[in-house]
Rosetta silent file (secondary structure, phi, psi, omega in degrees, C-alpha in Angstrom):
SEQUENCE: XXXXXXXXXXXXXXXXXXXXXXXXXXXXXXXXXXXXXXXXXXXXXXXXXXXXXXXXXXXXXXXXXXXXXXXXXXXXXXXXXXXXXXXXXXXXXXXXXXXXXXXXXXXXXXXXXXXXXXXXXXXXXXXXXXXXXXXXXXXXXXXXXXXXXXXXXXXXXXXXXXXXXXXXXXXXXXXXXXXXXXXXXXXXXXXXXXXXXXXXXXXXXX
SCORE:     score description
SCORE:     0.000 S_00000001
   1 L     0.000  141.539  179.688   58.507   93.361  -16.992 S_00000001
   2 L   -80.560  147.053  179.980   60.039   90.023  -16.609 S_00000001
   3 L   -67.923  144.679  179.314   62.733   89.114  -19.031 S_00000001
   4 L   -74.548  140.780  178.587   61.736   86.871  -21.830 S_00000001
   5 L   -87.738  136.384  178.318   63.028   83.345  -21.706 S_00000001
   6 L   -97.620  135.914  179.565   64.939   82.165  -24.642 S_00000001
   7 L  -105.232  136.034  176.375   64.469   78.582  -25.866 S_00000001
   8 L   -89.066  175.558 -179.163   67.117   76.612  -27.470 S_00000001
   9 L   -64.777  -28.302 -177.004   66.669   74.081  -30.235 S_00000001
  10 L   -92.880   -4.618 -179.119   66.727   71.188  -27.800 S_00000001
  11 L   -75.140  145.129  178.015   64.270   72.646  -25.292 S_00000001
  12 L   -81.408  140.297  177.436   60.784   71.068  -25.037 S_00000001
  13 L   -65.824  149.375 -179.044   57.878   73.376  -25.697 S_00000001
  14 L   -74.723  -39.169 -177.420   55.821   74.300  -22.646 S_00000001
  15 L  -100.926   98.368  179.891   52.428   73.849  -24.243 S_00000001
  16 L  -124.717  126.633  178.818   52.225   70.347  -25.583 S_00000001
  17 L   -69.518  128.691 -179.500   48.874   68.527  -26.099 S_00000001
  18 L   -65.307  141.124  178.222   48.838   65.216  -24.195 S_00000001
  19 L   -84.018  121.076 -179.375   48.734   62.131  -26.321 S_00000001
  20 L   -68.391  129.944  178.505   45.611   60.082  -25.488 S_00000001
  21 L  -116.775  135.679  176.583   46.455   56.542  -24.498 S_00000001
  22 L   -74.003  131.468  179.342   43.977   53.631  -24.410 S_00000001
  23 L   -53.608  140.497 -178.321   43.878   52.020  -20.999 S_00000001
  24 H   -61.766  -37.889 -177.725   45.917   48.851  -20.941 S_00000001
  25 H   -64.317  -47.227  179.694   43.096   46.898  -19.364 S_00000001
  26 H   -64.586  -40.600 -179.608   40.583   47.844  -22.043 S_00000001
  27 H   -64.024  -40.922 -179.596   43.146   47.340  -24.759 S_00000001
  28 H   -66.802  -33.193 -179.355   44.060   43.928  -23.456 S_00000001
  29 H   -72.906  -22.688 -179.602   40.391   42.950  -23.269 S_00000001
  30 L   -85.639   -2.142  177.605   39.878   43.940  -26.862 S_00000001
  31 L   -68.075  145.805 -178.087   42.539   41.556  -28.077 S_00000001
  32 H   -56.491  -43.021 -178.229   41.132   38.602  -30.125 S_00000001
  33 H   -62.744  -41.825 -179.615   42.539   35.949  -27.810 S_00000001
  34 H   -65.339  -42.596  179.182   41.024   37.585  -24.762 S_00000001
  35 H   -61.237  -42.672  178.809   37.662   37.930  -26.473 S_00000001
  36 H   -63.747  -42.489 -179.839   37.697   34.260  -27.487 S_00000001
  37 H   -62.927  -43.729  179.357   38.667   33.191  -23.972 S_00000001
  38 H   -65.666  -36.992  178.114   35.887   35.274  -22.446 S_00000001
  39 H   -63.284  -43.565  179.155   33.404   33.875  -24.977 S_00000001
  40 H   -65.481  -39.219  178.525   34.425   30.335  -24.145 S_00000001
  41 H   -62.871  -42.606  177.955   34.203   31.050  -20.413 S_00000001
  42 H   -64.661  -38.890  178.787   30.706   32.448  -20.864 S_00000001
  43 H   -64.160  -43.043  177.801   29.750   29.462  -22.989 S_00000001
  44 H   -63.168  -39.396  178.801   31.056   27.061  -20.338 S_00000001
  45 H   -62.072  -42.955  178.705   29.143   28.974  -17.665 S_00000001
  46 H   -66.247  -36.887  178.011   25.938   28.710  -19.684 S_00000001
  47 H   -63.913  -43.658  177.964   26.575   25.013  -20.253 S_00000001
  48 H   -62.628  -39.717  177.961   27.046   24.437  -16.534 S_00000001
  49 H   -63.420  -42.304  178.024   23.863   26.385  -15.839 S_00000001
  50 H   -64.628  -42.427  178.905   21.970   24.327  -18.399 S_00000001
  51 H   -62.826  -41.288  179.354   23.387   21.081  -16.980 S_00000001
  52 H   -64.645  -43.600  178.892   22.406   22.119  -13.446 S_00000001
  53 H   -63.187  -40.533  178.444   18.895   23.058  -14.548 S_00000001
  54 H   -64.004  -42.200  179.271   18.567   19.751  -16.401 S_00000001
  55 H   -62.099  -44.971  178.875   19.774   17.818  -13.354 S_00000001
  56 H   -61.305  -42.351  179.607   17.292   19.593  -11.084 S_00000001
  57 H   -63.377  -42.205  179.756   14.475   18.887  -13.551 S_00000001
  58 H   -64.734  -44.194  179.336   15.432   15.207  -13.780 S_00000001
  59 H   -61.594  -43.138  178.483   15.635   14.853   -9.989 S_00000001
  60 H   -61.628  -42.593 -179.830   12.239   16.527   -9.610 S_00000001
  61 H   -65.290  -43.628  179.425   10.745   14.244  -12.247 S_00000001
  62 H   -63.163  -40.876  178.514   12.233   11.111  -10.663 S_00000001
  63 H   -62.071  -43.361  179.391   10.946   12.180   -7.242 S_00000001
  64 H   -63.998  -42.488  179.029    7.463   12.721   -8.651 S_00000001
  65 H   -64.126  -41.310  179.118    7.523    9.354  -10.421 S_00000001
  66 H   -62.780  -42.382  179.137    8.729    7.623   -7.238 S_00000001
  67 H   -62.743  -42.997  178.175    5.959    9.252   -5.210 S_00000001
  68 H   -63.365  -40.528  179.726    3.358    8.151   -7.764 S_00000001
  69 H   -63.970  -42.686  178.471    4.793    4.622   -7.771 S_00000001
  70 H   -62.926  -40.163  178.284    4.647    4.437   -3.968 S_00000001
  71 H   -63.895  -40.872  179.119    1.050    5.649   -4.022 S_00000001
  72 H   -65.465  -41.969  178.902    0.148    3.022   -6.617 S_00000001
  73 H   -63.232  -43.823  179.226    1.874    0.279   -4.614 S_00000001
  74 H   -63.025  -43.224  179.326    0.098    1.380   -1.430 S_00000001
  75 H   -63.361  -42.646  179.943   -3.239    1.525   -3.232 S_00000001
  76 H   -65.436  -39.018  178.293   -2.682   -1.909   -4.768 S_00000001
  77 H   -63.380  -44.515  178.452   -1.693   -3.349   -1.371 S_00000001
  78 H   -64.114  -37.705  179.560   -4.825   -1.941    0.243 S_00000001
  79 H   -65.030  -41.241  179.055   -6.928   -3.268   -2.615 S_00000001
  80 H   -64.967  -41.285  179.273   -5.479   -6.782   -2.192 S_00000001
  81 H   -63.183  -44.259  179.805   -6.094   -6.694    1.568 S_00000001
  82 H   -63.486  -40.245  179.025   -9.680   -5.524    1.059 S_00000001
  83 H   -65.228  -43.214  179.483  -10.274   -8.231   -1.558 S_00000001
  84 H   -65.469  -39.708  179.398   -8.809  -10.929    0.690 S_00000001
  85 H   -65.239  -42.252  178.351  -10.846   -9.728    3.665 S_00000001
  86 H   -62.596  -38.664 -179.524  -14.051   -9.760    1.628 S_00000001
  87 H   -65.747  -44.480 -177.752  -13.272  -13.304    0.439 S_00000001
  88 H   -70.087  -35.184  177.833  -12.644  -14.691    3.929 S_00000001
  89 H   -67.578  -39.128  177.398  -15.755  -13.006    5.354 S_00000001
  90 H   -63.089  -43.502 -179.278  -17.880  -14.430    2.552 S_00000001
  91 H   -65.562  -49.505 -177.213  -16.481  -17.901    3.157 S_00000001
  92 H   -62.657  -40.310  178.406  -16.820  -17.849    6.955 S_00000001
  93 H   -62.281  -41.977  178.436  -20.366  -16.485    6.741 S_00000001
  94 H   -64.887  -43.174 -179.839  -21.314  -19.258    4.311 S_00000001
  95 H   -63.256  -44.930 -177.698  -19.697  -21.924    6.497 S_00000001
  96 H   -66.231  -32.231  175.625  -21.398  -20.712    9.678 S_00000001
  97 H   -63.098  -44.318  178.175  -24.765  -20.685    7.920 S_00000001
  98 H   -68.774  -40.146 -175.541  -24.267  -24.353    6.984 S_00000001
  99 H   -65.163  -34.746 -177.560  -22.778  -25.258   10.357 S_00000001
 100 L   -97.649    1.677  176.077  -25.754  -23.896   12.317 S_00000001
 101 L  -105.302  108.687 -171.383  -28.393  -25.151    9.853 S_00000001
 102 L  -114.766  135.409  175.069  -29.130  -28.759   10.789 S_00000001
 103 L  -121.261  109.928 -177.317  -31.394  -31.284    9.064 S_00000001
 104 H   -59.038  -26.269 -177.815  -31.942  -34.473   11.124 S_00000001
 105 H   -81.397   -6.704  178.127  -32.920  -36.391    8.003 S_00000001
 106 H  -134.133   50.979 -176.668  -29.539  -35.720    6.385 S_00000001
 107 H   -63.261  -42.503 -178.891  -27.187  -36.100    9.326 S_00000001
 108 H   -63.478  -42.246  178.453  -24.481  -37.899    7.335 S_00000001
 109 H   -63.348  -38.249  179.492  -24.459  -35.219    4.629 S_00000001
 110 H   -61.460  -49.154 -179.249  -24.209  -32.550    7.299 S_00000001
 111 H   -63.782  -40.496  179.827  -21.151  -34.146    8.923 S_00000001
 112 H   -63.367  -40.082  179.492  -19.492  -34.748    5.541 S_00000001
 113 H   -64.119  -41.160  179.985  -19.947  -31.089    4.541 S_00000001
 114 H   -66.382  -45.997 -179.125  -18.392  -29.880    7.777 S_00000001
 115 H   -63.577  -32.599 -179.891  -15.429  -32.262    7.541 S_00000001
 116 H   -66.471  -22.390 -178.635  -14.801  -31.246    3.924 S_00000001
 117 L  -109.164   10.307 -178.768  -14.233  -27.667    5.092 S_00000001
 118 E  -102.027  149.835  176.714  -12.270  -28.500    8.244 S_00000001
 119 L  -152.421  165.933  176.130   -8.510  -28.511    8.680 S_00000001
 120 H    62.631 -140.881 -178.064   -5.947  -28.477   11.470 S_00000001
 121 H   -62.717  -37.862 -178.728   -7.176  -28.803   15.056 S_00000001
 122 H   -64.422  -40.813  178.455  -10.809  -28.338   14.087 S_00000001
 123 H   -63.127  -42.686 -179.524  -10.683  -31.252   11.638 S_00000001
 124 H   -64.436  -45.848 -179.305   -9.070  -33.497   14.251 S_00000001
 125 H   -63.856  -41.387 -178.074  -11.584  -32.569   16.963 S_00000001
 126 H   -69.189  -38.263  176.991  -14.556  -33.024   14.654 S_00000001
 127 H   -64.102  -38.802  179.270  -13.318  -36.405   13.427 S_00000001
 128 H   -64.342  -29.723 -177.587  -12.894  -37.571   17.024 S_00000001
 129 L  -108.591   19.482 -175.031  -16.525  -36.615   17.772 S_00000001
 130 H   -58.088  -48.834 -178.786  -18.002  -37.610   14.418 S_00000001
 131 H   -63.509  -40.924  178.906  -20.226  -40.401   15.758 S_00000001
 132 H   -62.739  -41.017  178.885  -21.409  -38.254   18.660 S_00000001
 133 H   -65.436  -41.261  178.888  -22.308  -35.424   16.292 S_00000001
 134 H   -58.058  -44.717 -179.470  -24.213  -37.816   14.003 S_00000001
 135 H   -64.459  -44.922 -178.877  -26.372  -39.025   16.897 S_00000001
 136 H   -63.170  -42.037 -179.308  -27.088  -35.486   18.127 S_00000001
 137 H   -67.596  -43.864 -177.955  -28.042  -34.243   14.670 S_00000001
 138 H   -64.966  -30.577 -177.787  -30.252  -37.265   13.907 S_00000001
 139 H   -93.424  -10.935 -176.107  -32.116  -36.888   17.213 S_00000001
 140 L   -86.812 -177.064  177.389  -32.409  -33.124   17.195 S_00000001
 141 L   -97.839  154.670  178.021  -34.827  -30.694   15.615 S_00000001
 142 L   -62.013  142.073  176.431  -34.161  -28.843   12.377 S_00000001
 143 E  -130.565  156.253  177.154  -32.413  -25.516   12.812 S_00000001
 144 E  -131.429  122.164 -179.849  -31.727  -22.605   10.521 S_00000001
 145 E  -100.528  138.986  177.943  -28.745  -20.346   11.023 S_00000001
 146 E  -130.337  121.730  179.586  -28.549  -16.762    9.829 S_00000001
 147 E   -75.414  122.192  179.306  -25.350  -14.741   10.062 S_00000001
 148 E   -86.809  -38.168 -178.856  -26.103  -11.348   11.564 S_00000001
 149 E  -162.793  153.975  178.191  -22.627   -9.872   11.339 S_00000001
 150 E  -153.313  143.686  179.811  -19.026  -10.877   10.745 S_00000001
 151 E  -154.951  146.859  178.778  -15.709   -9.084   10.921 S_00000001
 152 E   -77.715  121.993  177.563  -12.012   -9.865   10.737 S_00000001
 153 E   -80.250  -44.763  179.406  -10.422   -9.476   14.161 S_00000001
 154 E  -166.295  161.930  173.197   -6.843   -9.971   12.990 S_00000001
 155 E  -107.762  136.409  179.163   -4.541  -11.620   10.477 S_00000001
 156 L   -94.290  170.931 -176.775   -1.874  -14.003   11.735 S_00000001
 157 L   -64.559  -27.604 -178.856    1.653  -14.439   10.410 S_00000001
 158 L   -86.965    7.261  177.949    0.727  -17.639    8.548 S_00000001
 159 L    90.864   -0.217  178.025   -2.003  -15.846    6.587 S_00000001
 160 L   -76.569  155.132  178.990   -4.897  -17.142    8.685 S_00000001
 161 E  -120.522  132.083  174.205   -7.739  -14.823    9.643 S_00000001
 162 E   -95.611  120.721 -172.616   -9.523  -14.755   12.983 S_00000001
 163 E  -119.719  131.633  173.847  -13.156  -13.839   12.353 S_00000001
 164 E   -93.074  131.117 -175.806  -15.854  -12.868   14.849 S_00000001
 165 E  -131.584  132.766  173.754  -19.301  -14.061   13.791 S_00000001
 166 E  -108.467  125.545 -175.078  -22.755  -13.386   15.232 S_00000001
 167 E  -127.383  137.335  173.865  -25.355  -15.991   14.263 S_00000001
 168 E  -104.555  119.478 -177.829  -29.068  -16.210   14.933 S_00000001
 169 E  -106.757  122.478 -178.835  -30.230  -19.844   15.170 S_00000001
 170 E  -110.101  135.253  177.509  -33.941  -20.520   14.717 S_00000001
 171 E  -142.989  166.108 -179.846  -35.639  -23.810   15.654 S_00000001
 172 E  -120.800  157.732  175.640  -39.138  -25.097   16.278 S_00000001
 173 L   -71.116  161.676 -179.086  -40.690  -27.229   18.961 S_00000001
 174 L   -53.991  -33.259  179.517  -41.462  -30.891   18.084 S_00000001
 175 L   -86.464   -2.726  176.660  -45.114  -30.003   17.431 S_00000001
 176 L    76.124    7.093 -176.389  -44.070  -27.046   15.277 S_00000001
 177 L   -89.456  -21.785 -178.295  -46.153  -24.569   17.256 S_00000001
 178 L  -116.874  143.983  178.469  -43.341  -22.698   18.931 S_00000001
 179 E  -116.220  130.015 -179.668  -40.362  -20.950   17.390 S_00000001
 180 E  -114.355  137.373  176.730  -37.161  -20.511   19.322 S_00000001
 181 E  -122.346  135.303 -178.520  -34.412  -18.057   18.490 S_00000001
 182 E  -135.373  114.982  178.718  -30.951  -18.220   19.952 S_00000001
 183 E   -86.005  126.019 -178.780  -28.293  -15.608   19.211 S_00000001
 184 E  -125.971  156.899  177.355  -24.802  -17.076   19.343 S_00000001
 185 E  -127.009  141.226 -175.938  -21.312  -15.717   18.820 S_00000001
 186 E  -133.997  153.210  170.518  -18.354  -17.597   17.427 S_00000001
 187 E  -116.396  112.165 -178.161  -14.654  -17.095   16.837 S_00000001
 188 E  -112.583  136.636  175.038  -13.618  -18.853   13.637 S_00000001
 189 E  -107.986  118.952 -178.470  -10.086  -19.152   12.300 S_00000001
 190 E  -108.881  136.756 -179.794   -9.966  -19.522    8.529 S_00000001
 191 E  -129.916  137.021 -179.035   -6.888  -20.627    6.630 S_00000001
 192 E   -90.020  125.864  177.508   -6.391  -20.679    2.886 S_00000001
 193 E  -120.617  104.284 -173.526   -5.133  -23.938    1.422 S_00000001
 194 L    70.563 -124.701  178.165   -4.497  -23.540   -2.271 S_00000001
 195 L   -99.167    6.801 -174.980   -7.542  -21.814   -3.707 S_00000001
 196 E  -119.352  136.205  173.023   -9.861  -22.956   -0.917 S_00000001
 197 E   -85.817  145.630  176.625  -10.513  -21.507    2.505 S_00000001
 198 E  -139.939  161.034 -179.656  -10.962  -23.903    5.406 S_00000001
 199 E   -95.018  120.868  179.931  -11.775  -23.660    9.095 S_00000001
 200 E  -101.736  -14.446  177.619   -8.846  -24.529   11.356 S_00000001
 201 E  -159.042  142.272 -179.638  -10.468  -23.560   14.652 S_00000001
 202 E  -147.355  121.276 -177.396  -14.001  -22.826   15.837 S_00000001
 203 E  -133.891  132.520  174.484  -15.034  -21.745   19.329 S_00000001
 204 E   -87.067  134.057 -178.807  -18.402  -20.557   20.608 S_00000001
 205 E  -117.500  158.860 -179.578  -18.153  -17.564   22.948 S_00000001
 206 L   -79.156    0.000    0.000  -20.617  -16.059   25.390 S_00000001
C-alpha cells in the first residue's frame, strides 16, 4: 500500500469543480453599448439597402418614361411628315389637274390661275412666255387632265418637295368625233410659302 499523503492547511484540494466562465466575446456582445451599436449598424445597413432599392426603382422609372417620351416624339414626327406629305400631294395633284385642263374660251383665266400658284424659276419662266401661252391656249382644243398617280420623290433642305406625277390628258378632234388620250409624266417642285403651297419648278419627262 502506498503511504497516505498528508495535506496541510495551505494545500489546495485535488478535486475542485471548475468555475464556469462566460466567454469574453459573448459577454462583450451582451453589453448594452455593444447591442446598441450593432442595432444602429443593422439599421444603417437596412437604410442603405432601402436607399439603393429606391434609387434602382427611380432609375428604372425614369428610363421607362424616357423610352415612352422618345416613342411619342418619334410617332409625332412621323405623323407630321405623313400629314405634310399628304398636303403636298393633294396640292400638286390639284395643280396638275388645272394645268393640263385647258379651255380656249377662258385663256386669260387659265394663265392667271397658273401664275397665282407659281413661284421662283417657274413663275419667271411662265411670265416670260405669258403671251405665247395665251395664243396657244386660245387656238387649241379643250383638254381635260386627270392625275393617275403622284408620289413624293424627296424633300429638300429648304422644305420643298419634289413630286413625280402621272397625268392622263384627254382631248377631242375639232369635229368632236375623235377622242385622244395622252399619258404624260411630270416632275413638280412644290414649296410652301406661308400657309400656301406653290410650284417653283415644273418639267415634263419622257
